[in-house]
C-alpha positions as CSV (number, residue, x, y, z in Angstrom):
1,X,21.5,-6.9,-34.1
2,X,23.9,-9.3,-34.7
3,X,24.5,-12.2,-32.6
4,X,27.3,-11.0,-30.2
5,X,28.9,-14.7,-30.2
6,X,29.6,-14.0,-34.0
7,X,33.3,-14.6,-34.3
8,X,34.1,-13.9,-38.5
9,X,35.9,-10.5,-37.7
10,X,38.1,-11.8,-35.1
11,X,41.2,-12.3,-36.9
12,X,40.5,-8.4,-37.7
13,X,39.4,-6.9,-34.3
14,X,43.0,-7.7,-32.3
15,X,46.1,-7.4,-34.6
16,X,49.1,-9.0,-33.4
17,X,52.2,-6.9,-31.5
18,X,54.7,-7.3,-32.8
19,X,58.0,-7.5,-31.1
20,X,58.5,-3.8,-30.6
21,X,54.7,-4.1,-28.9
22,X,51.9,-1.8,-29.7
23,X,51.9,1.4,-31.1
24,X,48.6,2.0,-29.5
25,X,47.1,1.0,-25.9
26,X,43.5,0.6,-26.6
27,X,41.4,1.2,-23.6
28,X,37.3,0.7,-23.5
29,X,34.8,-0.6,-21.4
30,X,32.1,-3.0,-21.4
31,X,29.6,-1.4,-23.7
32,X,27.2,-3.6,-26.2
33,X,26.9,-3.0,-28.7
34,X,29.8,-0.6,-29.3
35,X,32.6,-2.5,-27.0
36,X,32.3,-6.0,-25.3
37,X,33.7,-8.7,-24.4
38,X,33.1,-12.0,-26.1
39,X,33.4,-15.5,-24.1
40,X,36.9,-16.1,-25.4
41,X,37.9,-12.7,-23.7
42,X,38.0,-11.3,-27.3
43,X,37.0,-7.7,-27.7
44,X,34.0,-7.5,-30.5
45,X,31.6,-4.6,-31.4
46,X,30.7,-2.1,-33.6
47,X,33.6,0.6,-32.9
48,X,35.9,-2.4,-32.4
49,X,35.6,-3.6,-35.3
50,X,35.5,0.0,-37.0
51,X,38.9,0.9,-35.2
52,X,40.1,-2.7,-36.8
53,X,39.8,-1.3,-40.2
54,X,41.3,2.1,-39.5
55,X,44.2,-0.2,-38.1
56,X,44.4,-1.7,-41.4
57,X,44.2,1.2,-43.1
58,X,46.3,3.2,-41.8
59,X,49.1,0.4,-41.0
60,X,49.4,0.9,-37.1
61,X,49.5,-2.0,-33.8
62,X,47.1,-1.8,-31.3
63,X,46.2,-3.4,-28.0
64,X,42.9,-3.4,-26.2
65,X,42.4,-3.3,-22.3
66,X,39.1,-3.7,-20.6
67,X,38.1,-1.3,-17.6
68,X,35.7,0.2,-15.7
69,X,34.9,3.7,-17.7
70,X,36.4,5.9,-15.3
71,X,39.2,4.5,-15.0
72,X,39.9,3.9,-18.7
73,X,38.7,7.5,-19.3
74,X,41.6,8.4,-16.7
75,X,44.1,6.1,-17.9
76,X,44.1,6.9,-21.4
77,X,44.9,11.1,-20.0
78,X,47.7,9.6,-18.3
79,X,49.4,7.9,-21.2
80,X,51.0,9.4,-24.6
81,X,50.2,6.9,-26.4
82,X,46.4,5.6,-24.8
83,X,42.9,6.4,-26.8
84,X,39.8,5.4,-25.2
85,X,36.6,4.7,-27.2
86,X,33.5,4.6,-26.7
87,X,33.9,8.2,-25.6
88,X,30.8,11.2,-25.2
89,X,32.6,14.4,-26.9
90,X,31.2,16.7,-24.2
91,X,32.6,20.6,-23.4
92,X,34.3,19.6,-20.4
93,X,36.5,16.4,-22.1
94,X,36.7,18.5,-25.1
95,X,41.1,19.9,-24.0
96,X,41.7,16.1,-22.3
97,X,41.7,14.2,-26.4
98,X,42.1,14.6,-29.9
99,X,39.1,13.3,-31.5
100,X,38.4,10.7,-34.1
101,X,35.0,10.1,-35.3
102,X,32.1,10.0,-34.9
103,X,32.1,6.3,-34.7
104,X,28.8,6.2,-32.8
105,X,25.9,7.9,-31.8
106,X,24.3,7.9,-28.1
107,X,21.0,8.4,-26.9
108,X,20.5,8.2,-23.9
109,X,17.7,7.3,-22.7
110,X,15.8,6.1,-18.6
111,X,15.1,2.8,-19.1
112,X,11.9,1.4,-16.5
113,X,10.8,-1.9,-15.6
114,X,7.7,-2.7,-18.2
115,X,5.3,-4.5,-15.6
116,X,6.1,-1.5,-13.4
117,X,3.2,2.2,-13.4
118,X,5.8,5.0,-15.2
119,X,7.1,7.2,-11.8
120,X,7.2,10.2,-13.7
121,X,5.9,10.9,-17.3
122,X,8.9,14.0,-19.1
123,X,12.9,14.5,-17.6
124,X,11.5,17.1,-15.0
125,X,9.4,15.3,-13.6
126,X,11.9,12.8,-12.6
127,X,14.1,15.4,-10.9
128,X,13.1,13.3,-7.8
129,X,13.1,10.0,-9.2
130,X,15.7,7.4,-8.6
131,X,18.4,6.7,-11.7
132,X,21.1,4.0,-11.9
133,X,23.9,5.6,-13.9
134,X,26.9,4.3,-14.8
135,X,30.3,6.3,-13.2
136,X,31.8,7.7,-15.5
137,X,29.5,8.1,-18.1
138,X,29.0,11.7,-19.6
139,X,25.3,11.2,-19.7
140,X,25.3,10.0,-16.2
141,X,27.6,13.3,-15.5
142,X,24.5,15.4,-17.1
143,X,22.0,14.4,-15.5
144,X,23.3,14.5,-11.8
145,X,24.9,18.2,-12.3
146,X,21.4,19.3,-13.5
147,X,20.3,17.9,-9.9
148,X,18.9,14.7,-10.8
149,X,19.1,11.9,-8.3
150,X,21.7,9.3,-10.0
151,X,22.7,6.8,-7.9
152,X,26.4,5.7,-10.2
153,X,27.4,2.2,-9.8
154,X,30.3,0.4,-11.7
155,X,28.2,-1.1,-14.5
156,X,25.2,-1.7,-15.8
157,X,24.6,-4.9,-14.3
158,X,24.7,-3.7,-11.2
159,X,22.4,-0.6,-11.9
160,X,19.5,-3.2,-14.2
161,X,19.6,-5.4,-11.0
162,X,19.0,-3.0,-8.5
163,X,16.3,-2.0,-11.2
164,X,14.2,-5.2,-11.5
165,X,14.6,-5.4,-7.2
166,X,12.4,-1.9,-7.4
167,X,15.9,0.1,-5.8
168,X,15.6,2.1,-9.1
169,X,12.9,4.1,-10.9
170,X,14.7,4.5,-14.1
171,X,18.6,3.0,-15.6
172,X,20.0,5.2,-17.7
173,X,21.7,3.7,-21.5
174,X,21.0,4.1,-24.8
175,X,18.8,1.7,-26.7
176,X,21.1,-0.6,-28.1
177,X,23.2,-0.9,-24.8
178,X,19.7,-1.9,-23.4
179,X,18.1,-4.1,-26.5
180,X,21.9,-5.9,-26.4
181,X,22.3,-6.3,-22.5
182,X,18.7,-7.8,-22.2
183,X,19.0,-10.2,-24.6
184,X,22.3,-11.3,-23.0
185,X,20.4,-11.5,-19.2
186,X,17.1,-12.7,-20.8
187,X,15.2,-9.8,-20.4
188,X,13.2,-9.0,-23.9
189,X,10.5,-6.9,-23.1
190,X,10.9,-5.8,-19.5
191,X,13.3,-2.7,-20.2
192,X,11.7,-0.8,-21.9
193,X,12.3,3.0,-23.2
194,X,10.1,6.1,-20.8
195,X,11.8,9.3,-21.2
196,X,15.0,10.7,-23.5
197,X,17.6,12.5,-22.1
198,X,20.5,13.8,-23.7
199,X,22.2,12.7,-27.4
200,X,25.9,12.6,-27.6
201,X,28.4,11.3,-30.2
202,X,30.6,8.7,-29.8
203,X,34.4,8.8,-31.1
204,X,37.9,7.6,-30.5
205,X,39.7,10.1,-28.2
206,X,43.4,9.9,-28.1
207,X,46.2,11.5,-25.3
208,X,47.1,14.7,-27.0
209,X,50.4,14.0,-26.7
210,X,50.1,11.1,-29.9
211,X,52.8,11.3,-32.3
212,X,51.7,13.7,-34.8
213,X,51.8,11.6,-37.5
214,X,50.2,8.8,-36.1
215,X,47.3,10.7,-35.5
216,X,47.0,12.3,-39.1
217,X,47.2,8.9,-40.2
218,X,44.2,7.8,-37.8
219,X,42.3,10.6,-39.0
220,X,42.8,10.0,-42.7
221,X,42.3,6.4,-42.3
222,X,38.9,7.3,-40.9
223,X,38.0,9.7,-43.9
224,X,38.5,7.5,-46.1
225,X,36.5,4.6,-44.3
226,X,33.7,7.2,-43.5
227,X,33.8,8.0,-47.1
228,X,34.3,4.3,-49.6
229,X,30.8,3.2,-46.8
230,X,33.4,0.7,-45.0
231,X,32.0,2.5,-41.6
232,X,28.5,2.8,-42.7
233,X,28.4,-0.8,-43.1
234,X,29.6,-2.2,-40.0
235,X,26.6,0.3,-38.8
236,X,24.0,-1.7,-40.7
237,X,25.9,-4.8,-39.4
238,X,25.2,-3.9,-36.0
239,X,21.8,-2.8,-36.6
240,X,22.4,1.1,-36.0
């Protein structure tokens, strides 16, 4: 996995908006390595870089705004020129957006603390376990609606803190995010995958009222970059 302080592509990541304003407002969250904020405030990540390539190919300007995930979803649904990423495509959300992707793969896993005895050996056995989930996350909603004891938090840092303090039995996330946040917080080797939960694909999800010609250009650019290997090259850079 690359160092997250790598600034090599920053000139590509956030195009300078023209005086007339951006064609798109993109809302996202802190979910490394797909999307995350660098110390200087720039937003980077594998999906962010893919969107930058798509923007260049499709010739549109955009602005990225980072906020809590539940608010990012609701804001994108209320603005005609808005999209949100990296968004799990679920049955409930299908009609909410026009979808471009997939941009990344998200395997939801329950993570535990390495030095602590496991609470369960299967997902069914974890029904009463205390599970830390991210508010608005599709995988957290998936478990909660099936009767699991999911304790929602505003960000992953809170869940990790509670997991280490013994106030949670598991933290629900994906392997890539767990590895990235372990590196960020100096916890390498302490947070370990315990129980697989659900697999989901992540997309760029755009408001259905988005200009049809712009949406067509974005989809065509995605397909071209997928076919010529440009998107796969980004995945290799991030170890995905």
